[in-house]
Residue frames as qw, qx, qy, qz and C-alpha x, y, z in Angstrom:
[[0.445, 0.892, -0.001, -0.077, 75.14, 10.70, -57.16],
 [0.749, -0.222, 0.311, 0.541, 78.50, 10.04, -58.85],
 [0.278, 0.928, -0.098, -0.228, 80.55, 12.61, -60.74],
 [0.879, 0.166, 0.125, 0.429, 83.24, 11.66, -63.21],
 [0.460, -0.406, 0.146, 0.776, 86.46, 13.61, -63.74],
 [0.203, 0.295, 0.546, 0.757, 85.22, 14.65, -67.21],
 [0.201, -0.790, -0.540, -0.209, 81.95, 16.01, -65.71],
 [0.453, -0.742, -0.152, 0.470, 83.84, 18.01, -63.07],
 [0.403, -0.198, 0.324, 0.833, 86.17, 19.48, -65.71],
 [0.068, 0.504, 0.592, 0.626, 83.21, 20.45, -67.89],
 [0.312, -0.848, -0.421, 0.072, 81.53, 22.10, -64.91],
 [0.489, -0.529, 0.046, 0.692, 84.76, 23.99, -64.28],
 [0.287, 0.117, 0.487, 0.816, 84.96, 25.14, -67.94],
 [0.088, -0.683, -0.598, -0.410, 81.33, 26.25, -67.96],
 [0.418, -0.786, -0.337, 0.305, 81.79, 28.11, -64.74],
 [0.431, -0.239, 0.169, 0.854, 84.65, 30.15, -66.19],
 [0.035, 0.404, 0.523, 0.750, 82.24, 31.51, -68.86],
 [0.352, -0.766, -0.522, -0.131, 79.55, 32.16, -66.21],
 [0.518, -0.587, -0.167, 0.599, 82.10, 34.02, -64.04],
 [0.308, 0.029, 0.330, 0.892, 83.19, 36.12, -67.00],
 [0.141, -0.569, -0.530, -0.613, 79.61, 37.13, -67.87],
 [0.472, -0.741, -0.466, 0.101, 78.66, 37.67, -64.24],
 [0.495, -0.405, -0.043, 0.768, 81.70, 39.91, -63.64],
 [0.190, 0.148, 0.384, 0.892, 81.01, 42.00, -66.73],
 [0.267, -0.498, -0.520, -0.641, 77.27, 42.40, -66.25],
 [0.181, -0.278, 0.502, -0.799, 77.04, 42.54, -62.44],
 [0.758, -0.188, -0.274, -0.561, 74.49, 39.68, -62.34],
 [0.569, -0.407, 0.677, -0.228, 76.47, 37.10, -60.37],
 [0.215, 0.286, -0.867, -0.347, 77.43, 33.82, -62.04],
 [0.328, 0.105, 0.859, -0.378, 74.59, 32.06, -60.24],
 [0.589, 0.481, 0.173, -0.625, 72.00, 33.11, -62.76],
 [0.587, 0.515, -0.542, -0.309, 73.87, 31.07, -65.37],
 [0.006, -0.327, 0.926, -0.191, 75.10, 28.26, -63.09],
 [0.566, 0.083, 0.639, -0.514, 71.65, 26.94, -62.11],
 [0.808, 0.456, 0.020, -0.372, 70.40, 26.18, -65.64],
 [0.395, 0.602, -0.692, -0.052, 73.85, 24.87, -66.62],
 [0.118, -0.287, 0.904, -0.294, 74.01, 22.38, -63.77],
 [0.569, 0.170, 0.636, -0.492, 70.39, 21.32, -63.74],
 [0.742, 0.553, 0.074, -0.371, 69.74, 21.19, -67.48],
 [0.518, 0.658, -0.538, -0.096, 73.07, 20.50, -69.17],
 [0.172, 0.373, -0.880, 0.239, 74.43, 18.12, -66.50],
 [0.685, -0.316, -0.552, -0.355, 71.13, 16.86, -65.03],
 [0.311, 0.053, -0.714, 0.625, 72.22, 17.47, -61.42],
 [0.239, -0.663, -0.692, 0.156, 69.60, 17.79, -58.60],
 [0.059, 0.816, 0.204, 0.538, 68.21, 21.29, -58.41],
 [0.546, -0.836, -0.052, 0.033, 69.07, 21.77, -54.72],
 [0.738, -0.280, 0.203, 0.579, 72.73, 21.22, -55.48],
 [0.410, 0.513, 0.312, 0.687, 72.54, 23.61, -58.44],
 [0.199, -0.897, -0.177, -0.352, 71.02, 26.32, -56.27],
 [0.713, -0.647, 0.052, 0.264, 73.56, 25.66, -53.51],
 [0.676, 0.012, 0.259, 0.690, 76.41, 25.99, -56.01],
 [0.216, 0.740, 0.304, 0.560, 74.88, 29.22, -57.34],
 [0.419, -0.905, -0.069, -0.020, 75.15, 30.83, -53.96],
 [0.708, -0.417, 0.252, 0.511, 78.82, 29.92, -53.85],
 [0.531, 0.422, 0.383, 0.627, 79.10, 31.26, -57.43],
 [0.047, -0.935, -0.206, -0.286, 77.65, 34.65, -56.38],
 [0.552, -0.795, 0.137, 0.213, 80.20, 34.98, -53.58],
 [0.719, -0.106, 0.392, 0.565, 83.07, 33.85, -55.87],
 [0.401, 0.665, 0.344, 0.528, 82.10, 36.33, -58.58],
 [0.200, -0.963, -0.055, -0.174, 81.99, 39.20, -56.15],
 [0.693, -0.607, 0.247, 0.300, 85.25, 38.10, -54.53],
 [0.722, 0.105, 0.413, 0.545, 87.00, 37.73, -57.84],
 [0.343, 0.556, 0.335, 0.680, 86.05, 41.08, -59.29],
 [0.266, -0.917, -0.279, -0.105, 84.74, 43.44, -56.61],
 [0.601, -0.613, 0.073, 0.508, 88.15, 44.02, -55.04],
 [0.483, 0.077, 0.411, 0.769, 89.61, 44.97, -58.44],
 [0.050, 0.730, 0.467, 0.496, 86.69, 47.24, -59.29],
 [0.428, -0.872, -0.198, 0.127, 86.89, 49.00, -55.92],
 [0.617, -0.399, 0.213, 0.644, 90.68, 49.44, -56.35],
 [0.344, 0.221, 0.472, 0.781, 90.22, 50.85, -59.83],
 [0.126, 0.327, 0.271, -0.897, 87.48, 53.27, -58.51],
 [0.236, -0.134, -0.702, -0.659, 84.85, 51.80, -60.80],
 [0.368, -0.526, -0.766, 0.026, 82.41, 50.78, -58.02],
 [0.178, -0.558, 0.094, -0.805, 80.47, 53.42, -56.11],
 [0.319, -0.108, -0.853, 0.399, 80.61, 52.14, -52.54],
 [0.219, 0.123, 0.386, -0.888, 78.18, 54.84, -51.22],
 [0.631, 0.105, -0.301, -0.707, 75.52, 53.93, -53.78],
 [0.578, 0.050, -0.810, -0.087, 76.07, 50.25, -53.16],
 [0.183, -0.129, -0.796, 0.562, 75.69, 50.35, -49.41],
 [0.356, 0.133, 0.210, -0.901, 72.69, 52.70, -49.66],
 [0.689, 0.118, -0.417, -0.581, 70.83, 50.39, -52.10],
 [0.420, 0.069, -0.892, 0.149, 71.91, 47.28, -50.15],
 [0.178, 0.080, 0.644, -0.740, 69.80, 48.47, -47.18],
 [0.616, 0.213, -0.035, -0.758, 66.81, 48.50, -49.49],
 [0.624, 0.197, -0.714, -0.248, 67.55, 45.01, -50.91],
 [0.228, 0.045, -0.883, 0.409, 68.00, 43.49, -47.46],
 [0.350, 0.137, 0.457, -0.806, 64.84, 45.12, -46.08],
 [0.681, 0.235, -0.269, -0.640, 62.87, 43.92, -49.10],
 [0.505, 0.193, -0.840, -0.049, 64.29, 40.40, -48.78],
 [0.044, 0.009, 0.798, -0.601, 63.09, 40.17, -45.18],
 [0.555, 0.243, 0.190, -0.772, 59.59, 41.17, -46.22],
 [0.628, 0.308, -0.565, -0.437, 59.73, 38.70, -49.11],
 [0.284, 0.129, -0.929, 0.198, 60.75, 35.86, -46.85],
 [0.258, 0.141, 0.666, -0.685, 57.84, 36.60, -44.51],
 [0.621, 0.353, 0.019, -0.700, 55.35, 36.66, -47.44],
 [0.249, 0.328, -0.852, -0.322, 56.74, 33.52, -49.07],
 [0.128, 0.121, 0.956, -0.234, 54.37, 31.29, -47.14],
 [0.349, 0.558, 0.576, -0.485, 51.21, 33.07, -48.29],
 [0.385, 0.689, -0.196, -0.582, 51.94, 34.23, -51.87],
 [0.909, 0.276, 0.311, 0.039, 51.82, 31.89, -54.88],
 [0.393, -0.549, 0.456, 0.579, 55.38, 31.83, -56.33],
 [0.522, 0.280, 0.675, 0.441, 54.35, 30.68, -59.80],
 [0.183, 0.909, 0.366, 0.083, 52.37, 33.88, -60.47],
 [0.291, -0.884, 0.174, 0.322, 55.29, 35.92, -59.20],
 [0.575, -0.171, 0.595, 0.535, 57.69, 34.23, -61.61],
 [0.389, 0.607, 0.578, 0.382, 55.45, 35.26, -64.52],
 [0.054, -0.984, -0.167, 0.029, 55.09, 38.83, -63.26],
 [0.494, -0.667, 0.334, 0.447, 58.84, 39.04, -62.65],
 [0.558, 0.069, 0.613, 0.555, 59.62, 37.88, -66.17],
 [0.250, 0.796, 0.479, 0.272, 57.14, 40.28, -67.76],
 [0.239, -0.947, -0.001, 0.215, 58.55, 43.21, -65.76],
 [0.533, -0.431, 0.476, 0.551, 62.04, 42.36, -66.91],
 [0.471, 0.391, 0.605, 0.508, 60.88, 42.27, -70.60],
 [0.062, 0.941, 0.312, 0.113, 59.16, 45.64, -70.20],
 [0.403, -0.831, 0.153, 0.351, 62.32, 47.07, -68.60],
 [0.651, 0.036, 0.463, 0.601, 64.20, 46.33, -71.84],
 [0.319, 0.826, 0.390, 0.252, 62.44, 49.24, -73.53],
 [0.121, -0.982, 0.110, 0.090, 64.34, 52.11, -71.84],
 [0.611, -0.443, 0.507, 0.416, 67.60, 50.19, -72.34],
 [0.585, 0.391, 0.565, 0.432, 66.89, 49.82, -76.08],
 [0.159, 0.961, 0.221, 0.055, 66.01, 53.54, -76.32],
 [0.098, -0.927, 0.361, 0.045, 69.46, 54.55, -75.09],
 [0.972, 0.039, 0.136, 0.187, 71.34, 51.64, -76.62],
 [0.663, 0.503, -0.031, 0.553, 73.92, 53.89, -78.26],
 [0.225, -0.919, 0.103, -0.308, 74.43, 56.17, -75.26],
 [0.639, 0.275, -0.542, 0.472, 78.01, 55.95, -73.97],
 [0.229, -0.103, -0.569, 0.783, 77.51, 58.26, -70.97],
 [0.046, -0.748, -0.651, 0.116, 74.31, 59.69, -69.41],
 [0.230, 0.345, 0.152, 0.897, 73.65, 63.24, -70.50],
 [0.266, -0.484, -0.041, -0.833, 72.18, 66.23, -68.52],
 [0.679, -0.451, -0.577, 0.056, 71.94, 64.35, -65.23],
 [0.043, -0.612, 0.326, -0.719, 71.82, 66.48, -62.09],
 [0.220, -0.054, -0.853, 0.471, 71.99, 65.35, -58.47],
 [0.444, -0.654, -0.432, -0.433, 68.63, 65.29, -56.67],
 [0.337, -0.762, 0.268, -0.484, 68.34, 66.39, -53.09],
 [0.918, -0.351, 0.171, -0.069, 68.84, 62.91, -51.59],
 [0.873, 0.288, -0.046, 0.392, 71.86, 62.18, -53.78],
 [0.188, 0.741, -0.244, 0.596, 73.40, 65.51, -52.67],
 [0.601, -0.661, 0.253, -0.371, 72.74, 64.81, -49.00],
 [0.944, -0.222, 0.240, 0.053, 74.33, 61.34, -49.25],
 [0.037, -0.746, 0.557, 0.362, 77.18, 62.51, -51.52],
 [0.848, 0.170, 0.503, 0.001, 76.40, 59.78, -54.10],
 [0.577, 0.807, -0.123, -0.017, 77.99, 61.60, -57.09],
 [0.675, -0.482, 0.433, 0.351, 81.48, 60.48, -57.96],
 [0.483, 0.727, -0.393, -0.290, 83.82, 59.86, -60.87],
 [0.879, -0.150, 0.426, 0.151, 85.79, 56.95, -62.34],
 [0.071, -0.598, 0.589, 0.539, 88.79, 56.58, -64.66],
 [0.844, 0.422, 0.251, -0.216, 87.53, 55.32, -68.06],
 [0.488, -0.373, 0.617, 0.492, 90.47, 53.57, -69.75],
 [0.515, 0.471, 0.650, 0.301, 88.45, 53.13, -72.96],
 [0.185, 0.939, 0.253, 0.141, 87.78, 56.89, -73.23],
 [0.636, 0.181, -0.189, 0.726, 91.11, 57.83, -71.68],
 [0.084, -0.518, 0.105, -0.845, 89.63, 60.37, -69.27],
 [0.027, -0.161, -0.761, 0.628, 88.21, 60.83, -65.77],
 [0.264, -0.437, -0.605, -0.611, 84.40, 60.63, -66.08],
 [0.123, 0.046, 0.574, -0.808, 82.43, 62.54, -63.44],
 [0.315, -0.370, -0.731, -0.480, 78.79, 61.63, -62.99],
 [0.309, -0.161, 0.417, -0.839, 75.83, 62.63, -60.83],
 [0.074, -0.226, -0.971, 0.041, 72.85, 60.63, -59.56],
 [0.409, -0.098, -0.051, -0.906, 69.15, 61.34, -59.96],
 [0.781, -0.187, -0.323, -0.501, 65.80, 59.65, -59.04],
 [0.109, 0.360, -0.831, 0.409, 67.50, 58.29, -55.89],
 [0.535, -0.051, 0.544, -0.645, 64.22, 57.62, -54.11],
 [0.850, 0.292, -0.114, -0.423, 62.79, 55.66, -57.09],
 [0.535, 0.440, -0.717, 0.082, 66.00, 53.64, -57.28],
 [0.169, -0.251, 0.783, -0.543, 65.65, 52.79, -53.57],
 [0.715, 0.112, 0.299, -0.622, 62.07, 51.75, -54.10],
 [0.781, 0.394, -0.417, -0.248, 62.95, 49.49, -57.04],
 [0.294, 0.394, -0.819, 0.296, 65.65, 47.86, -54.86],
 [0.471, -0.113, 0.626, -0.611, 63.08, 47.18, -52.12],
 [0.842, 0.269, 0.014, -0.468, 60.91, 45.40, -54.70],
 [0.618, 0.480, -0.623, 0.001, 63.93, 43.51, -56.06],
 [0.007, -0.331, 0.833, -0.443, 64.86, 42.33, -52.57],
 [0.665, 0.037, 0.435, -0.606, 61.25, 41.30, -51.89],
 [0.837, 0.381, -0.242, -0.309, 61.18, 39.23, -55.09],
 [0.392, 0.466, -0.767, 0.199, 64.56, 37.70, -54.16],
 [0.280, -0.211, 0.764, -0.542, 63.19, 36.64, -50.76],
 [0.770, 0.183, 0.248, -0.559, 59.92, 35.31, -52.25],
 [0.866, 0.438, -0.152, -0.187, 61.43, 33.38, -55.17],
 [0.808, -0.411, 0.331, 0.263, 64.89, 32.56, -53.92],
 [0.699, 0.545, 0.170, 0.430, 66.61, 34.26, -56.82],
 [0.467, -0.249, -0.029, 0.848, 69.39, 36.81, -57.06],
 [0.189, 0.893, 0.363, -0.186, 68.48, 40.41, -57.75],
 [0.467, -0.337, 0.311, 0.756, 71.60, 41.47, -59.64],
 [0.250, 0.441, 0.603, 0.616, 69.63, 42.19, -62.78],
 [0.156, -0.883, -0.427, -0.115, 67.40, 44.62, -60.91],
 [0.488, -0.670, 0.011, 0.560, 70.38, 46.27, -59.27],
 [0.390, -0.039, 0.463, 0.795, 71.88, 47.05, -62.68],
 [0.066, 0.622, 0.614, 0.482, 68.55, 48.21, -64.07],
 [0.303, -0.875, -0.332, 0.179, 67.81, 50.51, -61.07],
 [0.434, -0.603, 0.153, 0.652, 71.26, 52.17, -61.33],
 [0.311, -0.001, 0.569, 0.761, 71.61, 52.38, -65.13],
 [0.017, 0.516, 0.663, 0.542, 68.03, 53.15, -66.17],
 [0.317, -0.837, -0.442, -0.051, 66.44, 54.95, -63.18],
 [0.470, -0.785, -0.017, 0.403, 69.34, 56.59, -61.35],
 [0.529, 0.843, -0.063, 0.082, 71.21, 57.31, -64.64],
 [0.498, -0.674, 0.502, 0.213, 74.56, 56.01, -63.41],
 [0.390, 0.585, -0.623, -0.343, 77.07, 54.99, -66.16],
 [0.934, 0.044, -0.263, -0.239, 76.79, 51.33, -67.16],
 [0.606, 0.317, -0.625, 0.377, 80.30, 50.42, -66.04],
 [0.139, -0.319, 0.560, -0.752, 79.64, 51.87, -62.57],
 [0.777, -0.136, 0.037, -0.613, 76.20, 50.12, -62.42],
 [0.911, 0.096, -0.398, -0.054, 77.61, 46.65, -63.19],
 [0.479, 0.314, -0.624, 0.532, 80.67, 46.97, -60.96],
 [0.325, -0.323, 0.418, -0.784, 78.62, 48.34, -58.04],
 [0.877, -0.080, -0.128, -0.456, 76.16, 45.49, -58.51],
 [0.758, 0.226, -0.573, 0.214, 79.15, 43.09, -58.26],
 [0.108, 0.313, -0.611, 0.719, 80.13, 44.59, -54.97],
 [0.574, -0.214, 0.216, -0.761, 76.54, 44.34, -53.64],
 [0.875, 0.002, -0.347, -0.336, 75.80, 40.73, -54.61],
 [0.522, 0.227, -0.724, 0.389, 78.68, 39.45, -52.50],
 [0.210, -0.217, 0.528, -0.794, 77.07, 40.93, -49.41],
 [0.773, -0.014, 0.000, -0.635, 73.68, 39.35, -50.25],
 [0.803, 0.202, -0.555, -0.073, 75.27, 35.96, -51.11],
 [0.310, 0.265, -0.745, 0.527, 77.34, 35.76, -47.93],
 [0.435, -0.194, 0.386, -0.790, 74.27, 36.52, -45.84],
 [0.867, 0.052, -0.003, -0.496, 72.37, 33.47, -47.24],
 [0.526, 0.433, -0.732, -0.013, 75.23, 31.00, -47.69],
 [0.150, -0.255, 0.828, -0.476, 75.05, 29.65, -44.14],
 [0.738, 0.120, 0.308, -0.589, 71.44, 28.54, -44.71],
 [0.811, 0.412, -0.337, -0.242, 72.38, 26.47, -47.79],
 [0.282, 0.433, -0.814, 0.265, 75.35, 24.96, -45.93],
 [0.403, -0.156, 0.682, -0.590, 73.14, 24.00, -42.97],
 [0.820, 0.242, 0.159, -0.494, 70.63, 22.30, -45.26],
 [0.657, -0.168, 0.690, 0.252, 73.34, 20.27, -46.95],
 [0.632, 0.723, 0.260, -0.101, 72.66, 21.80, -50.39],
 [0.176, 0.859, -0.461, -0.139, 76.36, 22.63, -51.05],
 [0.985, 0.015, 0.128, 0.115, 77.93, 19.48, -52.57],
 [0.405, -0.710, 0.370, 0.442, 81.73, 19.79, -52.43],
 [0.544, 0.006, 0.672, 0.502, 82.39, 18.06, -55.79],
 [0.286, 0.749, 0.507, 0.315, 80.01, 20.49, -57.48],
 [0.156, -0.979, -0.088, 0.098, 80.66, 23.68, -55.54],
 [0.579, -0.536, 0.328, 0.519, 84.48, 23.40, -55.71],
 [0.468, 0.170, 0.547, 0.673, 84.87, 23.37, -59.52],
 [0.089, 0.845, 0.454, 0.269, 82.08, 25.99, -59.80],
 [0.341, -0.905, -0.025, 0.252, 83.79, 28.32, -57.30],
 [0.539, -0.378, 0.421, 0.624, 87.25, 27.91, -58.95],
 [0.391, 0.402, 0.594, 0.576, 85.83, 28.40, -62.45],
 [0.045, -0.919, -0.374, -0.119, 83.74, 31.39, -61.45],
 [0.444, -0.788, 0.096, 0.416, 86.72, 32.97, -59.69],
 [0.516, -0.115, 0.511, 0.678, 88.93, 32.50, -62.77],
 [0.243, 0.615, 0.583, 0.473, 86.25, 33.94, -65.08],
 [0.183, -0.938, -0.289, 0.052, 85.56, 36.87, -62.82],
 [0.501, -0.584, 0.233, 0.595, 89.25, 37.79, -62.72],
 [0.398, 0.193, 0.583, 0.681, 89.35, 37.81, -66.48],
 [0.030, 0.804, 0.534, 0.259, 86.18, 39.95, -66.56],
 [0.356, -0.857, -0.120, 0.353, 87.69, 42.43, -64.14],
 [0.446, -0.344, 0.403, 0.721, 90.61, 42.93, -66.55],
 [0.266, 0.357, 0.676, 0.587, 88.39, 43.24, -69.62],
 [0.023, -0.821, -0.566, 0.072, 85.61, 45.54, -68.38],
 [0.207, -0.757, -0.007, 0.620, 87.70, 48.75, -67.96],
 [0.208, -0.252, 0.587, 0.740, 88.68, 48.49, -71.65],
 [0.157, 0.459, 0.825, 0.289, 85.12, 48.08, -72.92],
 [0.158, -0.271, -0.168, -0.935, 82.57, 50.72, -73.98],
 [0.377, 0.128, 0.576, -0.713, 79.44, 51.33, -71.91],
 [0.660, 0.327, -0.201, -0.646, 77.48, 50.73, -75.12],
 [0.501, 0.263, -0.815, -0.121, 79.09, 47.33, -75.58],
 [0.039, -0.001, 0.857, -0.514, 78.18, 46.26, -72.02],
 [0.526, 0.253, 0.294, -0.757, 74.59, 47.31, -72.69],
 [0.647, 0.345, -0.461, -0.500, 74.44, 45.30, -75.88],
 [0.350, 0.134, -0.918, 0.128, 75.64, 42.19, -74.05],
 [0.192, 0.054, 0.687, -0.699, 73.26, 42.86, -71.16],
 [0.588, 0.174, -0.058, -0.788, 70.09, 42.93, -73.33],
 [0.707, 0.107, -0.627, -0.309, 70.14, 39.34, -74.68],
 [0.293, 0.035, -0.853, 0.429, 71.15, 37.95, -71.27],
 [0.299, 0.090, 0.437, -0.843, 68.27, 39.88, -69.66],
 [0.673, 0.140, -0.292, -0.665, 65.86, 38.56, -72.32],
 [0.575, 0.087, -0.814, 0.000, 66.91, 34.94, -71.63],
 [0.081, -0.017, -0.754, 0.651, 66.50, 35.44, -67.88],
 [0.476, 0.129, 0.171, -0.853, 63.04, 36.99, -68.37],
 [0.700, 0.131, -0.513, -0.480, 61.93, 34.14, -70.66],
 [0.433, 0.047, -0.866, 0.245, 63.22, 31.54, -68.21],
 [0.141, 0.047, 0.591, -0.793, 61.22, 33.19, -65.43],
 [0.618, 0.140, -0.080, -0.769, 57.95, 33.26, -67.44],
 [0.686, 0.127, -0.676, -0.239, 58.32, 29.58, -68.54],
 [0.249, 0.039, -0.844, 0.473, 59.13, 28.54, -64.98],
 [0.353, 0.060, 0.394, -0.846, 55.95, 30.27, -63.83],
 [0.753, 0.188, -0.215, -0.593, 53.98, 28.19, -66.30],
 [0.840, -0.241, 0.470, -0.121, 55.68, 25.02, -65.08],
 [0.840, 0.530, -0.068, 0.096, 57.90, 24.63, -68.15],
 [0.590, -0.638, 0.361, 0.340, 61.53, 23.74, -67.54],
 [0.750, 0.648, -0.032, 0.129, 64.23, 24.39, -70.09]]
């Protein structure tokens, strides 16, 4: 496989956009990198997946530090839900040998499409209303606040349905282990829709979490030789640059704007999963 300088520069440019979107939406740039590399550039899928792992780490590295510094990420929520994701991923990896992945892709895509409904219902909601801590959230001190530059005030928020959020993250981790996909989209859905955490906090906390997940699996892809330096390097640099830009833009955006961007991206991901389940590549 040969890569021209023009191709490398185009990969770098596309990765900047992927990093920007991944940073804003908490999905990790990998969800956009794989189709870009495999479809737009015709690169082998194993190198595209290997580069996506690097993209996830780069997205988190480029934006998570800034979000933690600006008190946008909720570290307690992130670490609590990460235990569910990792536990689910272990179960998923064990089940991968006996469960048909094609059916799971279809189910995964349909579940994502259904999960659009509660987001659409509260599309115009800037901040969650009438949310009270449940017992588990109180015990773990998950409630917090963040400085909203767009609103010009300190926004305090509480957390509800903590147990359900944990359960959804277990399922997300299991799917991640079964299908070899990132679970950033489920992280955001669990926090925003179920636990009723503000959208900015949901996406920034997801960014913090995906770095932990990506770092844990990166060594496997390195050992298999799936990380091609001439692909991974421009992807990592582009993702890093885009995520830095995203970290500067997000504090100035409305929660409603983030949600409006999240919906079409989620729809495309869901459609891609269903088509992949039916053996259709796009």
